[in-house]
Biopython code that builds the backbone (N, CA, C, O; Angstrom):
import numpy as np
from Bio.PDB.StructureBuilder import StructureBuilder

atoms = [
    (1, "MET", "N", (-27.445, -129.424, 25.810)),
    (1, "MET", "CA", (-26.652, -128.804, 24.768)),
    (1, "MET", "C", (-27.507, -129.037, 23.428)),
    (1, "MET", "O", (-27.095, -128.540, 22.380)),
    (2, "THR", "N", (-28.523, -129.683, 23.448)),
    (2, "THR", "CA", (-29.230, -129.972, 22.196)),
    (2, "THR", "C", (-29.734, -128.546, 21.659)),
    (2, "THR", "O", (-30.148, -128.470, 20.502)),
    (3, "ARG", "N", (-29.708, -127.570, 22.373)),
    (3, "ARG", "CA", (-30.150, -126.246, 21.882)),
    (3, "ARG", "C", (-29.138, -125.652, 20.976)),
    (3, "ARG", "O", (-29.413, -124.638, 20.334)),
    (4, "LEU", "N", (-27.875, -126.284, 20.884)),
    (4, "LEU", "CA", (-26.801, -125.719, 19.993)),
    (4, "LEU", "C", (-26.801, -126.520, 18.764)),
    (4, "LEU", "O", (-26.645, -127.740, 18.772)),
    (5, "LEU", "N", (-26.997, -125.746, 17.600)),
    (5, "LEU", "CA", (-26.877, -126.398, 16.300)),
    (5, "LEU", "C", (-25.518, -126.148, 15.719)),
    (5, "LEU", "O", (-25.076, -125.010, 15.565)),
    (6, "TYR", "N", (-24.922, -127.144, 15.429)),
    (6, "TYR", "CA", (-23.429, -127.045, 14.786)),
    (6, "TYR", "C", (-23.428, -127.377, 13.400)),
    (6, "TYR", "O", (-24.050, -128.325, 12.921)),
    (7, "ARG", "N", (-22.646, -126.496, 12.706)),
    (7, "ARG", "CA", (-22.481, -126.743, 11.171)),
    (7, "ARG", "C", (-21.087, -126.376, 10.832)),
    (7, "ARG", "O", (-20.660, -125.263, 11.141)),
    (8, "GLN", "N", (-20.341, -127.258, 10.206)),
    (8, "GLN", "CA", (-19.073, -127.001, 9.624)),
    (8, "GLN", "C", (-19.132, -125.971, 8.617)),
    (8, "GLN", "O", (-20.071, -125.954, 7.821)),
    (9, "LEU", "N", (-18.162, -125.063, 8.580)),
    (9, "LEU", "CA", (-18.083, -124.030, 7.588)),
    (9, "LEU", "C", (-16.582, -123.928, 7.093)),
    (9, "LEU", "O", (-15.725, -123.351, 7.762)),
    (10, "GLY", "N", (-16.339, -124.499, 5.934)),
    (10, "GLY", "CA", (-14.964, -124.563, 5.586)),
    (10, "GLY", "C", (-14.213, -125.415, 6.632)),
    (10, "GLY", "O", (-14.652, -126.492, 7.035)),
    (11, "ASP", "N", (-13.002, -124.840, 7.062)),
    (11, "ASP", "CA", (-12.303, -125.485, 8.150)),
    (11, "ASP", "C", (-12.867, -125.260, 9.542)),
    (11, "ASP", "O", (-12.620, -126.022, 10.477)),
    (12, "GLY", "N", (-13.692, -124.103, 9.648)),
    (12, "GLY", "CA", (-14.249, -123.670, 11.000)),
    (12, "GLY", "C", (-15.663, -124.240, 11.154)),
    (12, "GLY", "O", (-16.015, -125.289, 10.615)),
    (13, "ALA", "N", (-16.358, -123.565, 11.836)),
    (13, "ALA", "CA", (-17.747, -123.942, 12.118)),
    (13, "ALA", "C", (-18.511, -122.799, 12.622)),
    (13, "ALA", "O", (-17.936, -121.801, 13.056)),
    (14, "VAL", "N", (-19.863, -122.913, 12.579)),
    (14, "VAL", "CA", (-20.908, -121.976, 13.081)),
    (14, "VAL", "C", (-21.682, -122.708, 14.149)),
    (14, "VAL", "O", (-22.017, -123.870, 13.919)),
    (15, "VAL", "N", (-21.984, -122.160, 15.252)),
    (15, "VAL", "CA", (-22.883, -122.739, 16.228)),
    (15, "VAL", "C", (-24.043, -121.674, 16.477)),
    (15, "VAL", "O", (-23.769, -120.513, 16.781)),
    (16, "PHE", "N", (-25.201, -122.077, 16.351)),
    (16, "PHE", "CA", (-26.330, -121.299, 16.589)),
    (16, "PHE", "C", (-27.046, -121.764, 17.880)),
    (16, "PHE", "O", (-27.398, -122.939, 17.985)),
    (17, "ASP", "N", (-27.266, -120.871, 18.856)),
    (17, "ASP", "CA", (-27.858, -121.203, 20.100)),
    (17, "ASP", "C", (-29.302, -120.899, 20.033)),
    (17, "ASP", "O", (-29.675, -119.726, 20.072)),
    (18, "THR", "N", (-30.091, -121.823, 19.940)),
    (18, "THR", "CA", (-31.634, -121.676, 19.766)),
    (18, "THR", "C", (-32.280, -121.058, 20.913)),
    (18, "THR", "O", (-33.390, -120.542, 20.781)),
    (19, "ALA", "N", (-31.624, -121.070, 22.113)),
    (19, "ALA", "CA", (-32.191, -120.438, 23.367)),
    (19, "ALA", "C", (-32.063, -118.980, 23.333)),
    (19, "ALA", "O", (-32.961, -118.319, 23.853)),
    (20, "ASN", "N", (-31.029, -118.373, 22.770)),
    (20, "ASN", "CA", (-30.944, -116.956, 22.807)),
    (20, "ASN", "C", (-30.633, -116.358, 21.334)),
    (20, "ASN", "O", (-30.349, -115.171, 21.171)),
    (21, "TRP", "N", (-30.706, -117.212, 20.376)),
    (21, "TRP", "CA", (-30.534, -116.753, 18.947)),
    (21, "TRP", "C", (-29.143, -116.167, 18.726)),
    (21, "TRP", "O", (-28.987, -115.342, 17.826)),
    (22, "HIS", "N", (-28.140, -116.541, 19.483)),
    (22, "HIS", "CA", (-26.775, -116.104, 19.230)),
    (22, "HIS", "C", (-26.165, -116.986, 18.292)),
    (22, "HIS", "O", (-26.372, -118.198, 18.338)),
    (23, "THR", "N", (-25.352, -116.400, 17.360)),
    (23, "THR", "CA", (-24.477, -117.158, 16.471)),
    (23, "THR", "C", (-23.024, -117.040, 16.889)),
    (23, "THR", "O", (-22.529, -115.957, 17.199)),
    (24, "HIS", "N", (-22.379, -118.145, 16.888)),
    (24, "HIS", "CA", (-20.923, -118.140, 17.183)),
    (24, "HIS", "C", (-20.131, -118.731, 15.933)),
    (24, "HIS", "O", (-20.456, -119.782, 15.381)),
    (25, "ILE", "N", (-19.151, -118.005, 15.586)),
    (25, "ILE", "CA", (-18.181, -118.363, 14.562)),
    (25, "ILE", "C", (-17.004, -118.944, 15.173)),
    (25, "ILE", "O", (-16.333, -118.309, 15.987)),
    (26, "LEU", "N", (-16.700, -120.227, 14.784)),
    (26, "LEU", "CA", (-15.560, -120.921, 15.386)),
    (26, "LEU", "C", (-14.417, -121.022, 14.407)),
    (26, "LEU", "O", (-14.565, -121.334, 13.225)),
    (27, "THR", "N", (-13.275, -120.739, 14.979)),
    (27, "THR", "CA", (-11.958, -120.971, 14.081)),
    (27, "THR", "C", (-11.907, -122.427, 13.930)),
    (27, "THR", "O", (-12.673, -123.171, 14.542)),
    (28, "PRO", "N", (-10.892, -122.887, 13.014)),
    (28, "PRO", "CA", (-10.746, -124.286, 12.886)),
    (28, "PRO", "C", (-10.336, -124.941, 14.203)),
    (28, "PRO", "O", (-10.897, -125.969, 14.582)),
    (29, "ALA", "N", (-9.389, -124.373, 14.887)),
    (29, "ALA", "CA", (-8.993, -124.896, 16.202)),
    (29, "ALA", "C", (-10.204, -125.047, 17.194)),
    (29, "ALA", "O", (-10.425, -126.094, 17.802)),
    (30, "ALA", "N", (-10.933, -123.966, 17.300)),
    (30, "ALA", "CA", (-12.153, -123.977, 18.204)),
    (30, "ALA", "C", (-13.213, -124.965, 17.746)),
    (30, "ALA", "O", (-13.905, -125.565, 18.568)),
    (31, "ALA", "N", (-13.340, -125.132, 16.464)),
    (31, "ALA", "CA", (-14.345, -126.191, 15.896)),
    (31, "ALA", "C", (-13.858, -127.513, 16.410)),
    (31, "ALA", "O", (-14.670, -128.260, 16.956)),
    (32, "VAL", "N", (-12.580, -127.871, 16.281)),
    (32, "VAL", "CA", (-12.037, -129.194, 16.775)),
    (32, "VAL", "C", (-12.280, -129.345, 18.266)),
    (32, "VAL", "O", (-12.709, -130.420, 18.685)),
    (33, "ILE", "N", (-12.047, -128.384, 19.057)),
    (33, "ILE", "CA", (-12.242, -128.462, 20.524)),
    (33, "ILE", "C", (-13.743, -128.582, 20.777)),
    (33, "ILE", "O", (-14.132, -129.372, 21.638)),
    (34, "PHE", "N", (-14.600, -127.853, 20.085)),
    (34, "PHE", "CA", (-16.071, -127.980, 20.244)),
    (34, "PHE", "C", (-16.512, -129.491, 20.008)),
    (34, "PHE", "O", (-17.296, -130.097, 20.739)),
    (35, "GLU", "N", (-15.938, -129.966, 18.967)),
    (35, "GLU", "CA", (-16.398, -131.424, 18.561)),
    (35, "GLU", "C", (-15.804, -132.375, 19.668)),
    (35, "GLU", "O", (-16.490, -133.304, 20.095)),
    (36, "VAL", "N", (-14.630, -132.161, 20.095)),
    (36, "VAL", "CA", (-14.103, -133.088, 21.206)),
    (36, "VAL", "C", (-14.998, -132.992, 22.400)),
    (36, "VAL", "O", (-15.476, -134.017, 22.887)),
    (37, "PHE", "N", (-15.251, -131.786, 22.904)),
    (37, "PHE", "CA", (-16.153, -131.556, 24.049)),
    (37, "PHE", "C", (-17.444, -132.138, 23.949)),
    (37, "PHE", "O", (-17.947, -132.768, 24.879)),
    (38, "ALA", "N", (-18.059, -131.931, 22.738)),
    (38, "ALA", "CA", (-19.432, -132.401, 22.458)),
    (38, "ALA", "C", (-19.512, -133.922, 22.548)),
    (38, "ALA", "O", (-20.447, -134.532, 23.069)),
    (39, "GLU", "N", (-18.352, -134.512, 21.942)),
    (39, "GLU", "CA", (-18.384, -136.083, 21.977)),
    (39, "GLU", "C", (-18.133, -136.541, 23.543)),
    (39, "GLU", "O", (-18.755, -137.486, 24.028)),
    (40, "ALA", "N", (-17.265, -135.860, 24.203)),
    (40, "ALA", "CA", (-16.965, -136.212, 25.530)),
    (40, "ALA", "C", (-18.218, -136.069, 26.464)),
    (40, "ALA", "O", (-18.370, -136.852, 27.401)),
    (41, "GLY", "N", (-19.037, -135.150, 26.225)),
    (41, "GLY", "CA", (-20.194, -134.876, 27.032)),
    (41, "GLY", "C", (-21.455, -135.571, 26.498)),
    (41, "GLY", "O", (-22.521, -135.437, 27.098)),
    (42, "ASN", "N", (-21.351, -136.354, 25.313)),
    (42, "ASN", "CA", (-22.597, -137.101, 24.844)),
    (42, "ASN", "C", (-23.755, -136.115, 24.900)),
    (42, "ASN", "O", (-24.843, -136.473, 25.350)),
    (43, "GLY", "N", (-23.541, -134.870, 24.447)),
    (43, "GLY", "CA", (-24.638, -133.939, 24.358)),
    (43, "GLY", "C", (-24.868, -133.066, 25.550)),
    (43, "GLY", "O", (-25.682, -132.142, 25.537)),
    (44, "ASP", "N", (-24.128, -133.382, 26.584)),
    (44, "ASP", "CA", (-24.283, -132.520, 27.800)),
    (44, "ASP", "C", (-23.101, -131.830, 28.125)),
    (44, "ASP", "O", (-22.050, -132.304, 27.694)),
    (45, "ALA", "N", (-23.061, -130.667, 28.893)),
    (45, "ALA", "CA", (-21.891, -129.989, 29.324)),
    (45, "ALA", "C", (-20.856, -130.856, 30.046)),
    (45, "ALA", "O", (-21.231, -131.743, 30.812)),
    (46, "ILE", "N", (-19.618, -130.626, 29.826)),
    (46, "ILE", "CA", (-18.622, -131.319, 30.530)),
    (46, "ILE", "C", (-17.982, -130.497, 31.711)),
    (46, "ILE", "O", (-18.069, -129.270, 31.679)),
    (47, "ALA", "N", (-17.444, -131.028, 32.587)),
    (47, "ALA", "CA", (-16.856, -130.416, 33.772)),
    (47, "ALA", "C", (-15.508, -129.717, 33.169)),
    (47, "ALA", "O", (-14.785, -130.228, 32.313)),
    (48, "GLU", "N", (-15.327, -128.509, 33.757)),
    (48, "GLU", "CA", (-14.157, -127.730, 33.366)),
    (48, "GLU", "C", (-12.853, -128.538, 33.541)),
    (48, "GLU", "O", (-11.945, -128.469, 32.713)),
    (49, "SER", "N", (-12.796, -129.267, 34.595)),
    (49, "SER", "CA", (-11.514, -130.181, 34.823)),
    (49, "SER", "C", (-11.395, -131.133, 33.845)),
    (49, "SER", "O", (-10.263, -131.415, 33.453)),
    (50, "ARG", "N", (-12.528, -131.781, 33.293)),
    (50, "ARG", "CA", (-12.382, -132.766, 32.205)),
    (50, "ARG", "C", (-12.013, -131.992, 30.840)),
    (50, "ARG", "O", (-11.249, -132.504, 30.021)),
    (51, "ALA", "N", (-12.571, -130.793, 30.655)),
    (51, "ALA", "CA", (-12.119, -130.015, 29.464)),
    (51, "ALA", "C", (-10.767, -129.711, 29.439)),
    (51, "ALA", "O", (-10.170, -129.830, 28.369)),
    (52, "LEU", "N", (-10.132, -129.309, 30.516)),
    (52, "LEU", "CA", (-8.696, -129.071, 30.514)),
    (52, "LEU", "C", (-7.891, -130.218, 30.378)),
    (52, "LEU", "O", (-6.819, -130.134, 29.780)),
    (53, "GLU", "N", (-8.329, -131.410, 30.924)),
    (53, "GLU", "CA", (-7.717, -132.773, 30.720)),
    (53, "GLU", "C", (-7.662, -133.077, 29.199)),
    (53, "GLU", "O", (-6.625, -133.443, 28.646)),
    (54, "LEU", "N", (-8.754, -132.914, 28.608)),
    (54, "LEU", "CA", (-8.919, -133.219, 27.177)),
    (54, "LEU", "C", (-8.051, -132.353, 26.402)),
    (54, "LEU", "O", (-7.436, -132.821, 25.444)),
    (55, "LEU", "N", (-7.941, -131.075, 26.745)),
    (55, "LEU", "CA", (-7.018, -130.153, 25.960)),
    (55, "LEU", "C", (-5.550, -130.543, 26.132)),
    (55, "LEU", "O", (-4.789, -130.578, 25.166)),
    (56, "ARG", "N", (-5.189, -130.818, 27.299)),
    (56, "ARG", "CA", (-3.723, -131.220, 27.601)),
    (56, "ARG", "C", (-3.394, -132.622, 26.939)),
    (56, "ARG", "O", (-2.453, -132.816, 26.169)),
    (57, "GLU", "N", (-4.269, -133.523, 27.338)),
    (57, "GLU", "CA", (-3.909, -134.951, 26.980)),
    (57, "GLU", "C", (-4.276, -135.444, 25.548)),
    (57, "GLU", "O", (-3.501, -136.153, 24.907)),
    (58, "GLU", "N", (-5.452, -135.055, 25.084)),
    (58, "GLU", "CA", (-6.036, -135.431, 23.809)),
    (58, "GLU", "C", (-5.444, -134.667, 22.639)),
    (58, "GLU", "O", (-5.003, -135.160, 21.600)),
    (59, "LEU", "N", (-5.510, -133.278, 23.000)),
    (59, "LEU", "CA", (-5.192, -132.347, 21.851)),
    (59, "LEU", "C", (-3.810, -131.679, 22.040)),
    (59, "LEU", "O", (-3.392, -130.854, 21.227)),
    (60, "ASP", "N", (-3.148, -132.039, 23.080)),
    (60, "ASP", "CA", (-1.761, -131.427, 23.271)),
    (60, "ASP", "C", (-1.791, -129.939, 23.162)),
    (60, "ASP", "O", (-1.022, -129.356, 22.398)),
    (61, "VAL", "N", (-2.720, -129.263, 23.959)),
    (61, "VAL", "CA", (-2.981, -127.905, 23.809)),
    (61, "VAL", "C", (-2.686, -127.326, 25.181)),
    (61, "VAL", "O", (-3.005, -127.992, 26.166)),
    (62, "ASP", "N", (-2.112, -126.156, 25.327)),
    (62, "ASP", "CA", (-1.896, -125.472, 26.606)),
    (62, "ASP", "C", (-3.130, -124.632, 26.915)),
    (62, "ASP", "O", (-3.358, -123.598, 26.287)),
    (63, "PRO", "N", (-3.964, -125.104, 27.933)),
    (63, "PRO", "CA", (-5.246, -124.476, 28.179)),
    (63, "PRO", "C", (-4.987, -123.139, 28.793)),
    (63, "PRO", "O", (-5.915, -122.330, 28.782)),
    (64, "GLY", "N", (-3.741, -122.772, 29.377)),
    (64, "GLY", "CA", (-3.489, -121.458, 29.843)),
    (64, "GLY", "C", (-3.090, -120.443, 28.988)),
    (64, "GLY", "O", (-2.933, -119.308, 29.436)),
    (65, "SER", "N", (-2.883, -120.726, 27.676)),
    (65, "SER", "CA", (-2.592, -119.667, 26.673)),
    (65, "SER", "C", (-3.794, -118.676, 26.566)),
    (65, "SER", "O", (-4.961, -119.012, 26.770)),
    (66, "PRO", "N", (-3.398, -117.460, 26.235)),
    (66, "PRO", "CA", (-4.550, -116.484, 26.004)),
    (66, "PRO", "C", (-5.576, -116.889, 25.039)),
    (66, "PRO", "O", (-6.767, -116.637, 25.220)),
    (67, "GLU", "N", (-5.113, -117.531, 23.987)),
    (67, "GLU", "CA", (-6.018, -117.907, 22.949)),
    (67, "GLU", "C", (-6.958, -119.039, 23.424)),
    (67, "GLU", "O", (-8.160, -118.988, 23.165)),
    (68, "MET", "N", (-6.417, -120.052, 24.114)),
    (68, "MET", "CA", (-7.281, -121.115, 24.622)),
    (68, "MET", "C", (-8.258, -120.531, 25.792)),
    (68, "MET", "O", (-9.409, -120.948, 25.918)),
    (69, "GLN", "N", (-7.752, -119.629, 26.552)),
    (69, "GLN", "CA", (-8.618, -118.989, 27.465)),
    (69, "GLN", "C", (-9.926, -118.302, 26.803)),
    (69, "GLN", "O", (-11.060, -118.364, 27.277)),
    (70, "GLN", "N", (-9.570, -117.674, 25.684)),
    (70, "GLN", "CA", (-10.657, -117.075, 24.978)),
    (70, "GLN", "C", (-11.642, -118.147, 24.443)),
    (70, "GLN", "O", (-12.851, -117.995, 24.612)),
    (71, "VAL", "N", (-11.178, -119.147, 23.848)),
    (71, "VAL", "CA", (-11.952, -120.258, 23.361)),
    (71, "VAL", "C", (-12.785, -120.901, 24.476)),
    (71, "VAL", "O", (-13.973, -121.162, 24.287)),
    (72, "LEU", "N", (-12.176, -121.153, 25.622)),
    (72, "LEU", "CA", (-12.857, -121.701, 26.787)),
    (72, "LEU", "C", (-13.909, -120.749, 27.299)),
    (72, "LEU", "O", (-14.956, -121.224, 27.740)),
    (73, "ARG", "N", (-13.713, -119.399, 27.278)),
    (73, "ARG", "CA", (-14.644, -118.474, 27.728)),
    (73, "ARG", "C", (-15.902, -118.548, 26.669)),
    (73, "ARG", "O", (-17.048, -118.473, 27.111)),
    (74, "SER", "N", (-15.692, -118.676, 25.451)),
    (74, "SER", "CA", (-16.758, -118.793, 24.515)),
    (74, "SER", "C", (-17.436, -119.963, 24.709)),
    (74, "SER", "O", (-18.664, -119.891, 24.658)),
    (75, "LEU", "N", (-16.845, -121.202, 24.956)),
    (75, "LEU", "CA", (-17.601, -122.471, 25.002)),
    (75, "LEU", "C", (-18.421, -122.460, 26.472)),
    (75, "LEU", "O", (-19.478, -123.068, 26.640)),
    (76, "GLN", "N", (-17.836, -121.767, 27.367)),
    (76, "GLN", "CA", (-18.614, -121.520, 28.654)),
    (76, "GLN", "C", (-19.831, -120.774, 28.385)),
    (76, "GLN", "O", (-20.907, -121.151, 28.850)),
    (77, "GLU", "N", (-19.724, -119.719, 27.649)),
    (77, "GLU", "CA", (-20.903, -118.923, 27.278)),
    (77, "GLU", "C", (-21.993, -119.720, 26.532)),
    (77, "GLU", "O", (-23.182, -119.443, 26.691)),
    (78, "MET", "N", (-21.585, -120.704, 25.722)),
    (78, "MET", "CA", (-22.469, -121.622, 24.927)),
    (78, "MET", "C", (-23.081, -122.612, 25.747)),
    (78, "MET", "O", (-24.087, -123.208, 25.361)),
    (79, "GLY", "N", (-22.499, -122.853, 26.957)),
    (79, "GLY", "CA", (-23.109, -123.943, 27.915)),
    (79, "GLY", "C", (-22.383, -125.269, 27.669)),
    (79, "GLY", "O", (-22.879, -126.322, 28.068)),
    (80, "MET", "N", (-21.219, -125.231, 27.020)),
    (80, "MET", "CA", (-20.500, -126.519, 26.720)),
    (80, "MET", "C", (-19.718, -126.995, 27.945)),
    (80, "MET", "O", (-19.376, -128.175, 28.031)),
    (81, "LEU", "N", (-19.420, -126.067, 28.926)),
    (81, "LEU", "CA", (-18.685, -126.431, 30.100)),
    (81, "LEU", "C", (-19.547, -126.219, 31.342)),
    (81, "LEU", "O", (-20.198, -125.184, 31.480)),
    (82, "ALA", "N", (-19.550, -127.156, 32.205)),
    (82, "ALA", "CA", (-20.211, -127.056, 33.456)),
    (82, "ALA", "C", (-19.271, -126.507, 34.576)),
    (82, "ALA", "O", (-18.116, -126.921, 34.673)),
    (83, "GLY", "N", (-19.773, -125.596, 35.392)),
    (83, "GLY", "CA", (-18.818, -124.912, 36.328)),
    (83, "GLY", "C", (-18.185, -125.867, 37.264)),
    (83, "GLY", "O", (-17.375, -125.468, 38.100)),
]
sb = StructureBuilder()
sb.init_structure("model")
sb.init_model(0)
sb.init_chain("A")
sb.init_seg("    ")
for serial, (resi, resn, name, xyz) in enumerate(atoms, 1):
    if name == "N":
        sb.init_residue(resn, " ", resi, " ")
    sb.init_atom(name, np.array(xyz, "f"), 0.0, 1.0, " ", f" {name:<3s}", serial, name[0])
structure = sb.get_structure()
């Protein structure tokens, strides 16, 4: 995950992927989730099951909601989640 450069931008954040030069704009909620996942993985991708556990238990978020499904898809594309 070291290929991802993270920078807070107001309440949200921007992630730049140096491998493919894609830039991702994160909402404030997505930025918090990104930070929690990055910390949990110590710089590596985390298992999807661990990600869902963190969402439910640490952040009190419903991972099944359409909004969270979109956030999870984006984080999967960035390589934050291991299949």
